[in-house]
VOGUNU-331220 format. One record per residue (C-alpha): residue number from 0; residue in one letter; x, y negated, z negated. Coordinates in Angstrom, 1 decimal. Example, Ala and Ser with C-alpha at 12.3 -4.5 7.8 and 13.67 -1.06 7.14 Angstrom:
BEGIN
+-----+-----+--------+--------+--------+
:   n : res :   east :  north :     up :
+-----+-----+--------+--------+--------+
:   0 :   A :   12.3 :    4.5 :   -7.8 :
:   1 :   S :   13.7 :    1.1 :   -7.1 :
+-----+-----+--------+--------+--------+
This chain:
BEGIN
+-----+-----+--------+--------+--------+
:   n : res :   east :  north :     up :
+-----+-----+--------+--------+--------+
:   0 :   M :  117.2 : -133.3 : -229.2 :
:   1 :   V :  119.6 : -133.0 : -231.9 :
:   2 :   P :  118.8 : -134.8 : -235.0 :
:   3 :   G :  121.8 : -136.0 : -236.6 :
:   4 :   Y :  122.9 : -134.8 : -240.7 :
:   5 :   T :  125.2 : -136.5 : -243.4 :
:   6 :   I :  128.1 : -135.2 : -245.1 :
:   7 :   R :  128.0 : -137.7 : -247.6 :
:   8 :   Q :  128.6 : -141.2 : -246.7 :
:   9 :   V :  129.9 : -139.6 : -243.2 :
:  10 :   A :  126.9 : -139.9 : -240.3 :
:  11 :   V :  127.2 : -136.8 : -238.1 :
:  12 :   N :  124.6 : -138.1 : -235.7 :
:  13 :   P :  124.0 : -136.0 : -233.5 :
:  14 :   G :  124.5 : -133.1 : -234.7 :
:  15 :   L :  126.6 : -131.5 : -232.4 :
:  16 :   V :  130.0 : -131.1 : -233.4 :
:  17 :   L :  133.4 : -129.8 : -231.3 :
:  18 :   A :  134.4 : -127.1 : -232.9 :
:  19 :   P :  137.9 : -126.4 : -234.0 :
:  20 :   M :  139.9 : -124.8 : -231.6 :
:  21 :   S :  143.5 : -123.6 : -231.9 :
:  22 :   G :  145.7 : -124.8 : -229.1 :
:  23 :   V :  142.8 : -126.8 : -227.9 :
:  24 :   T :  141.4 : -129.2 : -229.7 :
:  25 :   C :  144.3 : -131.8 : -230.2 :
:  26 :   T :  144.0 : -135.6 : -229.9 :
:  27 :   A :  143.8 : -136.2 : -226.2 :
:  28 :   F :  141.2 : -133.5 : -225.5 :
:  29 :   R :  138.9 : -134.5 : -228.4 :
:  30 :   Q :  139.4 : -138.4 : -227.1 :
:  31 :   L :  138.3 : -136.5 : -223.6 :
:  32 :   I :  134.9 : -134.8 : -225.1 :
:  33 :   R :  134.3 : -138.1 : -226.7 :
:  34 :   E :  134.5 : -140.2 : -223.2 :
:  35 :   L :  132.6 : -137.5 : -221.7 :
:  36 :   N :  129.5 : -137.5 : -224.2 :
:  37 :   P :  129.0 : -140.7 : -225.0 :
:  38 :   G :  126.8 : -141.3 : -227.9 :
:  39 :   A :  126.2 : -136.7 : -227.5 :
:  40 :   V :  129.0 : -135.6 : -230.1 :
:  41 :   G :  128.5 : -136.0 : -233.7 :
:  42 :   L :  132.0 : -135.1 : -235.4 :
:  43 :   L :  135.0 : -134.3 : -233.8 :
:  44 :   V :  137.3 : -131.3 : -235.5 :
:  45 :   S :  141.1 : -130.9 : -235.2 :
:  46 :   E :  142.4 : -127.5 : -234.2 :
:  47 :   F :  143.6 : -125.5 : -237.8 :
:  48 :   I :  147.1 : -127.0 : -239.1 :
:  49 :   S :  148.7 : -124.9 : -241.2 :
:  50 :   V :  149.3 : -125.8 : -245.2 :
:  51 :   E :  152.3 : -124.4 : -245.1 :
:  52 :   G :  154.3 : -126.9 : -242.3 :
:  53 :   L :  152.2 : -129.9 : -243.3 :
:  54 :   T :  153.5 : -130.2 : -246.8 :
:  55 :   R :  156.8 : -129.1 : -246.0 :
:  56 :   E :  156.3 : -132.5 : -243.6 :
:  57 :   G :  156.7 : -130.3 : -240.2 :
:  58 :   R :  157.0 : -132.5 : -236.8 :
:  59 :   R :  154.4 : -130.6 : -235.3 :
:  60 :   S :  152.2 : -129.8 : -238.4 :
:  61 :   L :  151.9 : -134.0 : -238.4 :
:  62 :   E :  151.5 : -134.5 : -234.7 :
:  63 :   M :  148.5 : -132.2 : -235.3 :
:  64 :   M :  147.0 : -134.2 : -237.7 :
:  65 :   R :  147.4 : -137.4 : -235.7 :
:  66 :   F :  143.6 : -138.6 : -234.4 :
:  67 :   A :  142.8 : -142.5 : -232.7 :
:  68 :   E :  140.0 : -144.5 : -233.8 :
:  69 :   M :  138.0 : -143.8 : -231.7 :
:  70 :   E :  137.5 : -140.0 : -232.3 :
:  71 :   R :  135.6 : -141.1 : -235.9 :
:  72 :   P :  134.1 : -139.8 : -237.5 :
:  73 :   I :  137.0 : -137.2 : -237.4 :
:  74 :   G :  137.5 : -134.2 : -239.1 :
:  75 :   I :  140.7 : -132.4 : -239.8 :
:  76 :   Q :  140.7 : -128.4 : -240.9 :
:  77 :   I :  143.3 : -126.7 : -242.8 :
:  78 :   F :  144.1 : -123.0 : -243.3 :
:  79 :   G :  146.5 : -121.0 : -245.5 :
:  80 :   Y :  146.6 : -119.0 : -249.1 :
:  81 :   D :  148.6 : -121.4 : -251.7 :
:  82 :   I :  146.4 : -123.2 : -254.2 :
:  83 :   K :  149.1 : -126.1 : -254.5 :
:  84 :   R :  149.9 : -126.4 : -250.9 :
:  85 :   M :  146.2 : -126.4 : -250.0 :
:  86 :   R :  145.8 : -129.3 : -252.4 :
:  87 :   D :  148.6 : -131.0 : -251.2 :
:  88 :   A :  147.5 : -130.8 : -248.0 :
:  89 :   A :  144.0 : -131.8 : -248.5 :
:  90 :   V :  145.6 : -134.9 : -250.0 :
:  91 :   M :  147.7 : -135.5 : -247.0 :
:  92 :   V :  145.2 : -135.2 : -244.6 :
:  93 :   E :  142.8 : -137.5 : -247.0 :
:  94 :   Q :  146.3 : -140.3 : -246.7 :
:  95 :   A :  146.0 : -139.9 : -242.9 :
:  96 :   G :  142.3 : -141.5 : -243.4 :
:  97 :   A :  140.2 : -138.3 : -241.7 :
:  98 :   D :  136.7 : -138.7 : -242.6 :
:  99 :   V :  136.2 : -135.5 : -243.7 :
: 100 :   V :  139.0 : -132.4 : -244.7 :
: 101 :   D :  137.7 : -128.7 : -244.0 :
: 102 :   I :  139.3 : -125.5 : -244.7 :
: 103 :   N :  139.6 : -122.5 : -242.6 :
: 104 :   C :  138.0 : -119.7 : -244.4 :
: 105 :   G :  137.0 : -118.0 : -240.7 :
: 106 :   C :  140.1 : -117.4 : -238.4 :
: 107 :   P :  140.2 : -114.0 : -237.3 :
: 108 :   A :  144.0 : -114.0 : -236.3 :
: 109 :   P :  146.1 : -110.9 : -237.8 :
: 110 :   K :  148.7 : -113.8 : -238.0 :
: 111 :   V :  146.7 : -115.4 : -240.2 :
: 112 :   V :  145.0 : -113.3 : -242.7 :
: 113 :   R :  148.1 : -111.0 : -243.4 :
: 114 :   R :  149.3 : -114.2 : -244.8 :
: 115 :   G :  146.0 : -114.9 : -247.2 :
: 116 :   G :  144.3 : -117.5 : -244.6 :
: 117 :   G :  141.3 : -117.8 : -242.5 :
: 118 :   C :  138.8 : -114.8 : -243.3 :
: 119 :   E :  140.9 : -113.2 : -245.9 :
: 120 :   L :  139.6 : -115.5 : -248.2 :
: 121 :   M :  136.3 : -114.6 : -247.9 :
: 122 :   R :  137.4 : -111.6 : -249.3 :
: 123 :   Q :  138.6 : -113.5 : -252.0 :
: 124 :   P :  136.2 : -115.3 : -253.5 :
: 125 :   L :  137.7 : -115.6 : -257.2 :
: 126 :   H :  141.0 : -117.2 : -255.3 :
: 127 :   L :  138.8 : -118.9 : -253.2 :
: 128 :   G :  136.7 : -120.8 : -255.5 :
: 129 :   A :  140.0 : -121.8 : -257.4 :
: 130 :   M :  141.3 : -123.2 : -254.6 :
: 131 :   L :  138.2 : -125.4 : -253.6 :
: 132 :   R :  138.3 : -126.6 : -257.6 :
: 133 :   E :  141.3 : -127.6 : -256.9 :
: 134 :   V :  141.1 : -129.7 : -253.8 :
: 135 :   R :  138.2 : -131.1 : -254.4 :
: 136 :   T :  139.6 : -132.6 : -257.9 :
: 137 :   A :  142.1 : -133.6 : -255.7 :
: 138 :   V :  140.7 : -135.9 : -252.9 :
: 139 :   S :  137.5 : -138.2 : -252.3 :
: 140 :   I :  136.4 : -137.6 : -249.4 :
: 141 :   P :  133.9 : -135.2 : -248.0 :
: 142 :   L :  135.0 : -131.3 : -248.2 :
: 143 :   T :  133.5 : -129.1 : -246.0 :
: 144 :   I :  135.0 : -125.0 : -245.2 :
: 145 :   K :  133.7 : -123.0 : -241.9 :
: 146 :   M :  133.9 : -119.7 : -242.3 :
: 147 :   R :  132.5 : -116.1 : -240.9 :
: 148 :   S :  129.5 : -113.6 : -241.5 :
: 149 :   G :  131.8 : -111.7 : -243.3 :
: 150 :   W :  135.3 : -109.5 : -243.0 :
: 151 :   D :  133.3 : -106.4 : -241.4 :
: 152 :   D :  129.8 : -105.0 : -241.0 :
: 153 :   G :  129.7 : -103.7 : -244.2 :
: 154 :   S :  130.6 : -106.9 : -246.4 :
: 155 :   R :  128.8 : -109.5 : -244.7 :
: 156 :   N :  129.0 : -111.9 : -247.8 :
: 157 :   A :  128.9 : -115.1 : -246.3 :
: 158 :   P :  125.4 : -116.3 : -248.6 :
: 159 :   E :  127.8 : -115.5 : -251.5 :
: 160 :   I :  131.1 : -117.2 : -250.3 :
: 161 :   A :  128.5 : -120.2 : -249.5 :
: 162 :   R :  127.2 : -120.4 : -253.2 :
: 163 :   I :  130.7 : -120.5 : -254.5 :
: 164 :   A :  131.7 : -123.4 : -251.7 :
: 165 :   E :  128.8 : -125.1 : -253.2 :
: 166 :   L :  129.0 : -124.9 : -257.1 :
: 167 :   E :  133.3 : -125.6 : -256.5 :
: 168 :   G :  132.0 : -129.1 : -254.6 :
: 169 :   V :  131.9 : -128.2 : -250.9 :
: 170 :   E :  129.6 : -130.8 : -249.3 :
: 171 :   A :  129.2 : -128.8 : -246.2 :
: 172 :   V :  129.4 : -125.2 : -244.6 :
: 173 :   T :  129.7 : -124.0 : -241.2 :
: 174 :   V :  128.9 : -120.1 : -240.5 :
: 175 :   H :  129.9 : -118.1 : -237.5 :
: 176 :   G :  127.4 : -115.8 : -237.0 :
: 177 :   R :  130.6 : -112.6 : -236.5 :
: 178 :   T :  132.4 : -110.7 : -238.4 :
: 179 :   R :  135.9 : -110.8 : -238.5 :
: 180 :   A :  136.0 : -107.7 : -237.3 :
: 181 :   A :  133.7 : -109.0 : -234.5 :
: 182 :   L :  136.2 : -111.0 : -233.4 :
: 183 :   Y :  134.6 : -112.5 : -230.5 :
: 184 :   R :  132.5 : -109.7 : -229.1 :
: 185 :   G :  128.8 : -109.3 : -229.1 :
: 186 :   T :  125.9 : -111.6 : -230.1 :
: 187 :   A :  126.9 : -114.1 : -233.1 :
: 188 :   D :  124.1 : -112.7 : -235.6 :
: 189 :   Y :  122.3 : -116.5 : -236.9 :
: 190 :   E :  120.1 : -114.1 : -239.2 :
: 191 :   I :  123.0 : -114.0 : -241.6 :
: 192 :   V :  123.3 : -118.5 : -240.9 :
: 193 :   Q :  119.8 : -118.9 : -241.6 :
: 194 :   R :  120.5 : -116.6 : -244.9 :
: 195 :   V :  123.0 : -118.8 : -245.6 :
: 196 :   V :  120.8 : -122.0 : -245.2 :
: 197 :   E :  118.1 : -120.9 : -247.7 :
: 198 :   S :  121.2 : -119.5 : -250.3 :
: 199 :   V :  122.2 : -123.2 : -250.5 :
: 200 :   R :  121.2 : -127.2 : -250.8 :
: 201 :   I :  124.1 : -128.5 : -249.1 :
: 202 :   P :  123.9 : -128.9 : -245.5 :
: 203 :   V :  124.7 : -125.5 : -243.3 :
: 204 :   C :  125.8 : -125.5 : -239.6 :
: 205 :   G :  125.8 : -123.0 : -237.2 :
: 206 :   S :  128.6 : -121.7 : -234.6 :
: 207 :   G :  128.3 : -119.5 : -232.0 :
: 208 :   D :  126.9 : -118.7 : -228.3 :
: 209 :   V :  126.4 : -122.4 : -228.4 :
: 210 :   V :  126.5 : -122.8 : -224.5 :
: 211 :   D :  124.2 : -125.2 : -223.3 :
: 212 :   A :  120.6 : -126.9 : -223.8 :
: 213 :   A :  118.4 : -123.9 : -224.3 :
: 214 :   S :  120.9 : -121.6 : -226.8 :
: 215 :   A :  121.3 : -124.5 : -228.6 :
: 216 :   S :  117.4 : -124.8 : -229.1 :
: 217 :   E :  117.0 : -121.0 : -230.2 :
: 218 :   R :  119.8 : -121.4 : -232.6 :
: 219 :   L :  118.6 : -124.8 : -234.4 :
: 220 :   G :  116.0 : -122.7 : -235.2 :
: 221 :   S :  117.6 : -121.2 : -237.7 :
: 222 :   G :  117.1 : -123.7 : -239.5 :
: 223 :   V :  121.0 : -125.1 : -239.4 :
: 224 :   V :  121.5 : -129.4 : -239.7 :
: 225 :   G :  124.0 : -129.0 : -236.8 :
: 226 :   L :  126.0 : -126.8 : -234.1 :
: 227 :   Y :  129.2 : -126.6 : -233.4 :
: 228 :   V :  130.3 : -125.8 : -229.4 :
: 229 :   G :  133.8 : -124.1 : -229.3 :
: 230 :   R :  134.9 : -122.7 : -226.1 :
: 231 :   A :  131.4 : -123.4 : -224.1 :
: 232 :   A :  133.6 : -127.2 : -224.4 :
: 233 :   I :  136.1 : -125.7 : -222.2 :
: 234 :   H :  134.3 : -124.4 : -219.7 :
: 235 :   N :  132.0 : -127.2 : -219.5 :
: 236 :   P :  133.6 : -130.4 : -221.2 :
: 237 :   L :  130.1 : -132.6 : -220.7 :
: 238 :   V :  128.4 : -130.0 : -222.7 :
: 239 :   F :  127.5 : -132.2 : -225.5 :
: 240 :   T :  125.2 : -134.6 : -222.5 :
: 241 :   D :  123.6 : -131.7 : -221.6 :
: 242 :   I :  122.3 : -130.6 : -224.8 :
: 243 :   I :  120.9 : -133.8 : -225.8 :
: 244 :   E :  119.9 : -134.3 : -222.4 :
: 245 :   G :  118.0 : -130.7 : -222.1 :
: 246 :   R :  119.7 : -130.1 : -218.7 :
: 247 :   S :  120.8 : -127.3 : -216.6 :
: 248 :   P :  124.9 : -127.4 : -216.5 :
: 249 :   E :  125.9 : -128.7 : -213.1 :
: 250 :   L :  129.7 : -129.1 : -213.2 :
: 251 :   K :  130.7 : -126.1 : -210.9 :
: 252 :   D :  129.0 : -127.6 : -207.7 :
: 253 :   R :  130.4 : -131.2 : -208.7 :
: 254 :   P :  134.5 : -131.0 : -207.4 :
: 255 :   D :  134.9 : -134.8 : -207.6 :
: 256 :   L :  133.9 : -134.6 : -211.1 :
: 257 :   M :  135.9 : -131.8 : -212.2 :
: 258 :   V :  139.0 : -133.6 : -210.9 :
: 259 :   K :  138.4 : -136.9 : -212.4 :
: 260 :   I :  137.8 : -134.7 : -216.1 :
: 261 :   L :  141.5 : -133.1 : -215.3 :
: 262 :   L :  143.1 : -136.4 : -214.3 :
: 263 :   R :  141.7 : -138.6 : -217.0 :
: 264 :   Y :  143.0 : -135.6 : -219.2 :
: 265 :   R :  146.5 : -135.8 : -217.9 :
: 266 :   D :  146.6 : -139.2 : -218.6 :
: 267 :   L :  145.5 : -138.8 : -222.4 :
: 268 :   L :  147.5 : -136.2 : -222.4 :
: 269 :   I :  150.6 : -138.6 : -221.2 :
: 270 :   E :  149.0 : -141.4 : -223.5 :
: 271 :   G :  149.8 : -139.2 : -226.5 :
: 272 :   G :  153.5 : -138.3 : -225.5 :
: 273 :   R :  153.3 : -134.6 : -224.7 :
: 274 :   P :  156.1 : -132.9 : -222.8 :
: 275 :   P :  155.7 : -132.4 : -219.1 :
: 276 :   L :  155.8 : -128.7 : -219.4 :
: 277 :   A :  153.3 : -129.0 : -222.3 :
: 278 :   M :  151.1 : -131.0 : -220.3 :
: 279 :   C :  150.9 : -128.7 : -217.5 :
: 280 :   G :  150.2 : -126.0 : -219.6 :
: 281 :   R :  147.1 : -127.9 : -221.2 :
: 282 :   L :  145.7 : -128.2 : -218.3 :
: 283 :   K :  145.8 : -125.4 : -216.4 :
: 284 :   Q :  143.6 : -123.6 : -219.6 :
: 285 :   L :  141.3 : -126.2 : -219.0 :
: 286 :   A :  141.6 : -125.9 : -215.1 :
: 287 :   S :  141.2 : -121.7 : -215.7 :
: 288 :   Q :  138.3 : -121.7 : -217.3 :
: 289 :   M :  136.4 : -125.0 : -216.1 :
: 290 :   A :  136.9 : -124.4 : -212.7 :
: 291 :   K :  137.1 : -120.6 : -213.0 :
: 292 :   G :  135.8 : -119.6 : -209.3 :
: 293 :   C :  137.3 : -121.9 : -207.0 :
: 294 :   A :  139.9 : -121.8 : -204.5 :
: 295 :   W :  141.9 : -124.4 : -205.9 :
: 296 :   T :  142.0 : -123.0 : -209.7 :
: 297 :   K :  145.1 : -120.7 : -208.7 :
: 298 :   P :  147.1 : -122.8 : -206.9 :
: 299 :   F :  146.3 : -125.2 : -209.7 :
: 300 :   C :  147.9 : -123.0 : -212.4 :
: 301 :   R :  150.5 : -121.1 : -210.2 :
: 302 :   A :  151.9 : -125.4 : -210.1 :
: 303 :   Q :  155.1 : -125.9 : -212.0 :
: 304 :   S :  154.9 : -129.8 : -212.5 :
: 305 :   L :  152.6 : -132.5 : -212.8 :
: 306 :   R :  153.0 : -133.8 : -209.2 :
: 307 :   E :  152.3 : -130.2 : -208.0 :
: 308 :   Q :  149.5 : -129.9 : -209.8 :
: 309 :   E :  148.1 : -133.6 : -208.9 :
: 310 :   E :  148.9 : -132.4 : -205.1 :
: 311 :   V :  146.5 : -129.5 : -205.8 :
: 312 :   L :  144.1 : -132.1 : -207.5 :
: 313 :   E :  144.7 : -134.4 : -204.2 :
: 314 :   K :  143.5 : -131.6 : -201.5 :
: 315 :   V :  140.3 : -130.7 : -203.3 :
: 316 :   V :  139.3 : -134.0 : -202.7 :
: 317 :   D :  140.2 : -134.7 : -199.4 :
: 318 :   G :  138.6 : -132.1 : -198.5 :
: 319 :   T :  141.5 : -128.8 : -198.2 :
: 320 :   F :  139.9 : -126.2 : -200.7 :
: 321 :   A :  136.2 : -125.2 : -200.7 :
: 322 :   L :  134.1 : -124.8 : -203.7 :
: 323 :   A :  134.5 : -121.1 : -204.2 :
: 324 :   S :  136.7 : -118.3 : -203.5 :
+-----+-----+--------+--------+--------+
């Protein structure tokens, strides 16, 4: 069992969070995860949104901030470098009705760090402190940050950044146990996550390599109050329930269930007004990971329309495609 925690008045119960993933955690995907894991997800977080786009009221940025009531509690994550725009974007997040505003201090993508955002903020603690101070004075909802262990093995400064964040009014921090240089290679280091836990009094969550009940149990041993689950939710959208119930993943043995998940995701994407081509792309993204190794995955991902995808799924249901190639 994973106990819950609170970020001021926001109850995160249980302490399992759908991690923000660029190009993945749109409102349709978040709703899908909430539906598939009743009572097993304590908090949903949006994909990160550029403060440049948001404060210029870009259509795509505003769309990314949209959420359904059933997603609550919901956190909206923003990223950028400019302090004024970060403050103004945080105000927009609050006005949109989000429960938590989260600042991304951990994205390793070159296009983000080159502009001073994401993990680059960990190399500029004075600038980050000033940014957090401005945001904290501008919004009344809980403020959190998500970061990495550091830029590289020579500058693993997550404990220092956490202390700065706490000093400036941040109410919870999440640490991905890899450096920016490591990207997603190797194993997440939860020793430094534990050092962050010991460095501050605010809630600390761990992120990285939480894929099933066994890994969740092991990583909770670092003293964190909660765990962020990212890529594992694409491989197994039922992962949160699996963790809570302590069961082994069995989705790959249930082609009928995988089909139902994809069809429900399709419906949520349609309800959200996604263009047909974009819907196809999102469905391919999920199928390529969730059904990896199944004989029907490649034909599904080669399909050029929703109808072609549905025809593949119909063959899965009637047994035309074997479970595995």
